[in-house]
C-alpha positions in Angstrom: 24.2 52.4 -17.2 26.6 50.8 -14.9 23.8 50.7 -12.4 21.0 48.7 -14.4 24.0 46.2 -15.8 25.1 45.6 -11.5 21.4 45.2 -10.8 20.6 42.7 -13.7 23.5 40.9 -12.7 22.2 40.5 -9.3 19.0 39.5 -10.4 20.1 36.9 -12.9 22.9 35.4 -10.2 19.4 34.8 -7.6 17.4 33.6 -10.3 19.9 30.9 -11.0 20.9 30.3 -7.4 16.5 30.0 -7.0 16.2 27.6 -10.1 19.7 25.4 -8.5 18.1 25.0 -5.1 15.0 24.4 -6.5 15.8 21.3 -8.8 18.0 20.1 -6.2 15.1 19.4 -3.8 12.6 18.0 -6.7 15.6 15.8 -7.7 16.9 14.6 -4.1 20.6 15.4 -5.0 21.6 17.7 -2.4 24.0 16.4 0.1 21.7 16.8 3.1 19.4 14.2 1.0 22.5 11.8 -0.1 22.2 8.4 1.9 26.0 8.1 3.4 27.4 4.6 3.1 28.1 2.6 6.5 30.7 -0.5 6.1 29.5 -2.6 8.5 31.9 -4.8 10.2 31.8 -8.4 10.9 33.4 -10.6 12.9 33.9 -14.2 13.4 32.0 -16.1 16.0 34.5 -17.8 18.6 35.5 -20.2 19.4 33.3 -22.7 22.2 35.4 -23.5 25.3 35.2 -27.1 26.8 35.9 -25.3 31.1 33.8 -25.3 33.2 34.3 -21.7 34.2 31.5 -20.1 32.1 29.1 -22.6 33.6 30.0 -21.8 36.9 29.7 -18.0 36.0 26.0 -19.0 34.5 24.8 -20.8 36.8 25.8 -18.0 39.9 23.8 -15.6 37.1 21.0 -18.0 36.7 21.1 -18.5 40.5 21.4 -14.2 41.4 18.1 -13.5 39.2 16.0 -16.4 40.6 17.3 -15.2 44.1 15.8 -11.3 43.1 13.1 -12.3 41.5 11.4 -14.3 44.9 12.5 -11.7 46.3 10.8 -9.0 44.3 7.3 -10.0 43.6 6.3 -6.7 41.8 9.5 -7.1 39.0 8.4 -10.9 38.9 4.8 -9.6 37.6 6.6 -6.4 35.0 8.8 -9.5 34.0 6.1 -12.3 33.0 3.9 -9.5 31.3 6.7 -8.6 29.3 7.5 -11.8 28.2 4.2 -12.7 27.3 4.1 -10.1 25.1 7.1 -9.9 23.0 6.4 -13.8 22.5 
């Protein structure tokens, strides 16, 4: 008699577990289905400087890029095709 009671108890627990998993999947309430909330961190934009150091750096970078494109025609071709594709 005790053996039958143990088997029935395990069977009922297994059925309840399967039903809980099925209901969880059906309603998308399982932890893997719930979305995690992320908080966006916003920063304020910095003030523009009135100095000429940034302009000098940008001019150097532009000159270096221009020189690189003039020396490497393959790179120039690839960059111009990707610019047309994105526009």
